[in-house]
N, C-alpha and C positions, 0 to 999 in steps of 0.2 A: 467721693468719702473723704472725710479728710481726716487727719492721721490721729489714731485717740491720743488723748490727754492721760498723764501718768504724771504724778508728783512721786519723786524718791526722797524718803526720809531720811537720810543718815546719822549718825551721830554725833556729836561735838566734840568729842573726845581730843580728838585729833584732825587735823584737817583731812579733806578727801580730795583723793586719794594721800595716805600718811606717809610722810617723810622716812619714817621706819616702822616703827610695832603700830598695827591697828587693825586687825582681820576684817572688823567689820566695816570700820570705812573703806578698804579694798574692796569687800563686793560688793557694797552701794555705787562704786568710782564705776566698778564694771559693767557692773548692770546699767547705768544712767548710760556709761559712753557706748556701750552694743545696742542697746536701746536706740537712741537718737541714732546708729549708726545703718539702724534699718528701720529710718522713716518715722518713729514713734514723736510726739509732740512730750520731751521730755525737760520736766522743772525737777532741778535738785536742792533741794532744801540741804542745807551743810553751812561748816565755817565758812567765814567772809574769803579767807585766802586759800579757799578750795579752788582747786583746777579740776574744769572739765567744756566740755564743745556743746553740751544740753544748756538751760539756761541755769543759772544762779541765784538760788532767792537765801539770804542770810541776815541775821539779825544779830550774831554774836560773830563777833571779829575772826577770835582765835579759838583753836582747842584749850579748853579748859586743864588738859593736862599738859599745853605746851604755856600756858602764860599763867603764872600761879595766883594773879591779880583777881582772875575770873574764877567768880566764886560756883561750884560745877550745878549747885541745884540751881539758881538762878538763869544763867546759863540754859539747862534742860527745858525750864518753865517759860522762858522766851522763846526758845526754840520750836519747841513740841507745836503750842499751840497755833505757831504760826501756819503751819498749813491746813489745822481744821479751821481756822478761820476764814482761808481762801477751799476751803472742799470744792464749793460749785465751780471754781474753778476748772475740775479736772474730774476724767470719766473713772480713776482709781488711783488710789493710794496706795502706792507698797510701802509698808512703814518696815527699817528695821532698828526699830528702838524700842525693842523687848516688851516688857509689860507695862511699861507708862504710857505709852502713845494705845495701846490698850483703852484707857480711862476717858477716851477721846472720841473713839469708836462710833458710838449709841448717837452722838450729839450730831452728827453728819448724814446727810443724804447719800453722798458718794462712797462706795463700798472701798473697805480697807483689807486688803491683802498685809497680812504679817509672815515675816520670816523670821524662824524661831531659830535663833544662832547658839541656843546653849541653855538648859535651865538651869541658873548660876547658885539657886539656893532652894531648898522646899518652902521657903518662908514667903517665894514669890508664887508660889503655886493659885494661891486664893484668887488671887487677880487674872490667870488662865483660867480658872475654872466658872469665875463669873462669866466672862467673855466668849466661851468656848464653843457658841456658836456663833463665831466669825469666820475669817477664810484666814489659814493659815497654810505654811508651807515649811516642811521639815528640812536640812539641810544634808539629813542622811538617815537612812530606814532605822536603824537602831536608835536616833536621836527623836524618839518620840512621846507625847505625852497620855496618856490614854484619855478618851472622854474629849479631846479637841477636833473640829472639825478642820481635818486637813485635806487639803484639794489637791496635792501632789508633794511629792519629794524630788527637791530640783538640788543637784549635789555645783558647789561651789565653782566657777570658774576662775583662769587665770590669764592674764594677757603674758602669752608665748614669747611675745617677741620680745618681753624685758629677759627673759632666762634663756642666752642662748646653749644651744646643745653642747657637751662637752664629750667627746669619745672615751678619753681618757680617764681622764679625774687625775688625782693624788693618794699619798697613803695617809691621811687624816680621819680621822673621826671626826664627826661633827654634830653638834646640839644646836641647832635654831629655836629659840622662841622663850616664853615666859620662865623667868626662874621663879620658881615656884615648885612646891612636892607634886601638884598635880601630873606634875611635865617629867617628872622623874632624872632630874639632872644628875642625882646622887647616883641614880640605879647605870647611867652612862658614864661616870665616872669611874665604878667600879667595873666595867665593862673593860673599860680601857687600863684599868689597872692590871686584869688579869692576862689580858689579850699581847700585852706590851704593846700596846698603840699609844699615839699620841691624839688627845680629844682636844679638839677646840669648840671652847661654848659663848656663844653669842644670843643675847636675845635683853630684856630689861629687867630688873633683878624688879620682882613684883613683893616675895617675900621677903622682907629684908632679914627678918630673923634667920631664916633657913639657907640666904646664901651665907652669912655669916657662920653660922654654926654648921652646914655641910655641905658647902662650896668651897668656900675662900679657902678654908684649911688645906686643902688639896691643889690649889694651885698655886703652880711653880715657874710659870711662863717657860717651861720645859716640855713638859710632860703633860701636865693638863693646864691650858690657858685661857684666860677670861678675856672678851674683846668688845662685851658691853653691846648695846644695839645695834645694827646695822641696818646701811640703807639696801637700796636693791644691786647696786654695785658691790656695795658688802659683798652682799648674799652671793654675787655670782663668782666675787673672790675667792671666797666660802665652799662655794661648792665644785672649783678649779681643784681644790686642794684635797678634795673627800674621796674618799673609797667608800664611806656609807656614810648614813646619816640615821643619827639613833635616835629615837622618840618611844622612848620606854616609858609610857604614862601610866600613871599608879590607880585613873580612874576612867570610866569611858570614853573616849575622844567623840567630840561632835562630829568633826569635821576633818581639820588638820591642815590649812592651806600649805603649810612648810610639805608636807609629805608631797603634794602634787608640783609645787616650787621645785623642791629638788629632783623629782625622776621628770620635770623639763628638762633640766638641765643635763638628764641622765646619770644622778644619784642612784645609786640603791637605798634601799631605805627598810631598815630593822624597826619595827617596831612592837609592842604591846598588842595582843589579838583583843582588843579592847575596846567598844564601841566601833565606830566608823573607820578603823585600821582596816579591819574587812575587807572594808567597800571599797576603801581608796587605795590599796595595797593591794595589788594579785601575788597572793604567796608563791616564790619560787619563779617567779617572773620579772616581778619589779621591785622585790625587794623578799622579805623574809615575816611571818609574823612569828613572835614568841613567847612564852608564858613567864618567862621570869631570866635572868640574868645568865645562867649558867645555858641557855640555850641561844641567849642572844649573841654569847661569844661565838661557842658551835656553829652560828651561823654566817659568823664573819670568815670562816674557812669554805666557805659556798659562796662568795661574793664572785668567783670566778665563772660560776653556773648564769649569773645576770647577764642580760643582752641587753646595754645601758641604751640602743636603740628603741628596743621595744618599750622600756621606759618614757621614752619622748611619746611614743607613739599613741600611749595608752591616754595621758594625760591630755596629748591632742585630740582622740577619740570622745574622752570624757570630760575632760576639766577645764576646756576651752572657755571662752567669755561667750563665742558664738554657740554652742551644745549650753551654755546655762540659759540664754537670751533664748534661745529655742522653746526651751522649758518654762521659762518662764512667762512667755508668749502664749504657753496651752494652759500654764495657770490662768492668766488674766481670763483668756475665753471662757474657762467654764467659773471664773469668778463673774462674771458678765452675765454667764446664763441662768446660776444659782441665784442670782440677785434680782434679773428679772423674773423671774417664778416665782418669788419672795413677795416682790411687790401687786 
């Protein structure tokens, strides 16, 4: 029997895999590479400069966040129809394109599986409600919307070979993620101030006003340092200096790739007990779940309780590419079975 043909629809904000920031592109890349390694016939729909061992199909040369000459909407509406116009070439379309690709899903016979990477706003929910009888995967049990036809929860997987284990680490606190109120950079700064530890902040500035008002005034390149977005090598340098990663999110986390990346390097995580953090971090084993800044400061005194080896082992067990791909293979099998019954 020939291998099943799967189309992986990645976003086109950034290259797949991204050079620096780009969580959805990272996951789409890891799925495409993992499936190809396991013998699937994979076509990745992504930007033209993307890197993959699968077959690459591109109508947009570069990510619109990396090339200001590209209009985002034009790029998206050239990119998304490309996979649906070729739907007959595939046994399943695996979409990582949020609500927009759903609007094409009833126009083709090929089943479409949508990985929901998060509900960015209540305003997009009418689209999900209209297409709720499609096939959906959640990236955590906590990040689900009622009424959608979920076939599985599959945790995001990372390429562990990119994040070497560090048995000792350093003395710094680190923050890695979007500079946005949702991610609680201001809370991480407060923890650093109260604990007397240095904080290194890394990531893209997504909310400029927030950065200017609540982050930049504290940056002195001594106790609070801002280093901007980082590639994988930069992340590893950051993790090598870290005693802990602070992830004091102010809204429920959807998954949190950086939590797994830090743990893979052996870095304990102190995270707010909101959303998926409870699923990714094992409290007291790979980090600590807290409810406020005071608890986060107290958790720093317990870092010696964390076995960094166990941090790595949990990621290997739960959040590797291999584990993720096996989860999606089961999800695909469910979709094939349900789709056959619908016919």
